[in-house]
N, C-alpha and C positions, 0 to 999 in steps of 0.2 A: 397404463404406463405401456408404449409403445415396443412389442417385442423384439430384441436385436436379432439380425440377422445372422444366420450361419455362421459366417467370417470373422461377423463382430462380436459374436460369443467365444471362435478362437482367438481372439485378441483379448478380451476381456481376462480366458481364462490363464493366458501366457503371461499375460500382465499380475493378475493375482498370487501365479509361481512366483514370479521376481519378486521375494519375501522382504528385500532390502526396498525395493519402488513402490511395494503396496505400503510397506508401514508409512514410509518416507512420506508417502501421497497422504495417509490418516494423521500423521504428523503435523502436514503443513495445512491442512484443512483444519486441523483444531487451532494452531495458532493464528492464522489467518482471520476465520472465524471469529474466534476472542475479538482480535484486534477490528472489525467493523462495529463491534457493538464498544470502540473505545469509551465512546461517551457518558457510557453505561455502568464502567469501571473503572474509570480516571476521569475525573472531573472536582471543580472547585465550587460546585452547585449540586445541591439536593436531587437526587432522584424521585424523590415525593415530599410534598408536604403537608401537613394537614393542622390547619389556623382555622378555628371558632367555626369547627366541622366541615369547614369543606376543604377540599383536595387541590392541591397545585403539582405540576411540573415542570420547575423551573429548568430541569435538564434541559427541555425542548420548548420553554417559553419563557417572554419577558414578562419578569413582574415587576413594577416602582415597589420601593421601598413603602409608600403609601401603602399597598394594598395589603400591607401586615403592620399598620399602626403607628408607622412611619412618618419622617416630615416631609424626604426628600421624592420628587420622582422621576427619579433617576434607578437605573436598576438594582435591586436590593444584592447588597455584598454581603452574603451568607456566611462568609469565616469570621466576620466581626461580631464579637459578644452583643452588641447593643442588638440585631439584626437578629440574633440566638434567642437574645433573652425574650425580644419582642413576639416571635412564633411563639416560643414554649410558654409565655405567662399571657401569652390570649392579646398582646398588644397594652402591656401595662406599664403607664408613663413611668413606672419607678425606673426602667429600664435605661431613663437617659440619666438619671441622680447617680446611681451604683450599678452598672450591668455588671460586670463581675461577682458582684454580690449577691444580687438577685439573682441572677444564675446559679450561683453554686448552689444558693437556698432553693431553688425553684429542682434545681436535680436531686437534694439531699431528703427535702421533705414536701415538695409538690406543692409547697404553701408560702404564701408573703403577704405579710399584714396581718397574719390569721383567718388568711380567705382563701379558698380552694383558690389557686392559678395555673396549673396543669392543665393547658387547654390546646394543647398543639405539640406536633413532633417532628423530625426531620429524619428521612433515609440517606443516609451518604452513601458516596461508592462506597467502594473496596477501597480504592488508594485515594483521597481528597485532595487531588491536586489534577489540575490539567496541563496542557505539553508546556504553556504558557504563563504557568500557575508563579508568583515570585514566595517562595520558600523564606520563611523567618529563619536563619540557621542562626545567629546570634552575631549578624557580621561575616561568619566564617564561609566561602566560597573559592574553589567547590568544596561543597560538604563531606565528607565519608559515611558511609553505610552507616543506616541508624534503624530505628526501630521505627521512627516516622517515616525515613526513607529509604525506603529499603537499598535500591542501588546509590543513593546518595544525591546530591545536587553537582550541576555545572558551575561553569563561573558565573553565571546570571541567576544562580541561587535559583533554578527550577528543578522538578526531579525529576531524576535521568530516567527513573521507570517508567513515568507519564510518558517522554517525548519519545522512549524506546517502542511502545505500544503504537502511537500516534505516527512517530516515524516508519513501523514496520508495515502499517496499511498505505501510507504513503507510498512508499517505495515499489511495494508488491504491485498494486494498482496501477501507478506510472510504468512500467516496465511490461506487465502484461496489455495494456491498452497500446502501448507503442510497439512491441512486438505482435499486436494481432494486426494492426493496422498497417504495419511496415509488412510481413508476411501476406496480408491480402494484394496488394501491390504489387508486390516482388514475385510471388507466383503469377499471377496476371499478366505482369509482363515474360517473364520467364516461358509461361506455355503460349503467349503470341508466340515470341520470337521462333522457339524450337520448333513449333508445329506449322507456320508459314515458309520459315527458312529463305532463303534468297535473299534481295533487296532489303524487307522488310527484317531480317537477322540483322543484315550490316550495317544499317541503320540505327538501329536500336545500340548494336556493341558499340557502337563509336561514340554515340550520346551517353553512355554507361562509363566508357571510358574517360569521356571530358568532364560527366560528375563524381565520379569517382576520386576523381585530381583535387577538386576543392576541398580545402581543408577543413574538416567540420569542426574542429574544439576551436580554430579561429572565428568562424562564420558567426558560431552560437555566440562565443565569448563578444563580439563586437554587438551583434544585436540585442542580445539580453542588457546590454550598456548602453545603447539607445534607447529601445522601448526599456518601458517599465517590464519587471520581470514578473511571470507569473506560471500556475502549472500547465495550463493550455498553451502556452506559447512554446515553454518546452517541449511539449509533446508535438507540436507541430514540426518542430527544427528537429526534432531525433528523427520522427518518420521522413520528413523529406532527405535527409541525406544517410538514413537507416536501407529505405527498402531494396536498395541494389545487392544485398547480403545474401538474399535466396535467389535473385534473378540466374545468376550462373550454374545451379547445381539441376534448378526445373528446367533449363533450358535446354542442358543435357539431354537428360530425362525426356524430353519430348522430341528433341533431335532423334534420341535413337528409337522412339517407340513409334513416331511417324509414318516410317516402311511396316510395321509389324502386318500381317495378313489380315489381325482384325480391323484394324485402321481401315483394310485397303477396302475390307469388305462392306465394313460401314461406310464407307463415301461411296461405293458402287450402290449401295443400296439409298440413298439419296440422302442419310442423314447429314442434320445441321453441324458445321465445323463446332461450335460453342459446344455443342452435345456431347461431339467425339472427346472434344478436348478435355472438360470438365468431369465426364461421366465414366469415361471411358482407359484417358490416354492418365490423367490426373493422380486416380487411386493407387495406381503401379509408380508413380514417380514421390509418394508420399512417405514414404523408407526413407530416401534420399533427404528428403524437404525437411522431414522430425529430425534429422540429425543436428542440423544446425538449429534447430530451435535454442535446444539448454544456452546456447552460446550467444544468440538473439536474448533472451530474458536475464541472464548474468550479465551480459555486455550494459542491458538497459541500466538495468541498477548500478555496476558500476561506474556508470560515465555520470549519473544525477550524482552519485557519491563525489567521484573527483570535482563535476563544477560544484557542489556545494561547500566542498572542500578547500575549494579556489576562489568561492564567492561570488561567482555566474550563475548558479541555479535557481534553486526554488528562492521566494521572497523570505526574509530572514525570519518574517513573523509567524512561517509555516515550521513544523517540525522535519527537521532531517538528520537524519544516521549521517551525514557527510560533516554536517557542523559538530556533531559529537566527536567525528574522526579528527577533524583540528582544534576542537578546545583541546583532546586528548595529547595533543602535539605541544602544544601552547603551556601546558599545564602539567608539567614532567612532574612534580612534587605531588601531584594526584594519580598514580595509577593507576585507580581500579576506573577511571575512564578508559584507559586503553587498555585494559582486559575486558572491559564489556562491550566495547565497540569491536573489536576483535572476535569475540563467539558470535556476538549478533550476527556479522558479517556470515561466517563460517558455518554458522547451523542454516541460515537462509540459504545461503548459495550452495551448500551440499545438498540440504533435502531437494532444492530443486532441478539440480543437475541429475540426482539418484530419480526422482522423478520423470524425467525427459528420457533417462535410457530406459527405461523399463517401458514408456511408451514406446519408441523408436524399437527394439528388441519383439515387442507387440504387433508391429507390425510389420515386422522381419517375416515371411513365407519362410527363410531357411531355418528360424529359432523355435525350437518347441523346449517350453519348459517342464520338470514334469516334479 
């Protein structure tokens, strides 16, 4: 691993000394790391199946029902008693006659009709439901928390905990992608404005004033209504209208630093402008830039949740924390949905703010933690 420079080592020590930011980083990494493996934690398909001496991974690959002794060429529904009985009994046709009875007999004794039939098994995830799995709750929706559904079900009988795991991954990934792309564009635009100044700065400022006056929310609602809603369309629209947030602070830092002695010396030595901008001036402007990053990340998450709440965000078949909030508002007789939505957003946004506060202070040369 490449050794950190003395400056970066100092920044890392300052970040670690900020205990709130340091532990928030670890908690967030654990939660986000768990959500990255959501398919292995919450899924209505087994992780691993052993059938007649062969191993199958339904969570990653499509397998028709005929692969397990059934009659259909469509994907096997591993939650049905018939398919479970076929796998456990090694493809016994008795499963079609009395699947529940054969399955109970197999589970109890491992034999059926006097012959050994225990020829397969299934390894299920911890939560046997995906974000779009319809749970049989006896016709009650939304369902209360129970041993089967730890956080209950929503108004369409989908497991809330599974949707939170998938929705947390989707929201954070969306926010990080939007923030990264917006920051790259905004920092580059602000650097060009501040470093060159003059007519370049004037024209850029007039363009940004016009672009910032566009009603972003209305444009996103109109375009998502005209085009089919998708994850990458929403990312594109958010970046298209969100890159101006960092331009002002980066421009101000470059305007202040472009007349410093080391910048003049670099110009006199013939150093290229882009090297001066991004190698010498930009590191000094990072403290002010990092101050706005927490607002950019949390703002992207909030905007996504707001659009989903209004019905103009992600497609309805994707897990969304904003949809959970809307369901909480529409089902006041199920207060657990409101509490779950509130605590999910509160924990997620608080951790992100604490982390970025620590990063901002670590880059600030005037602050030293002990």
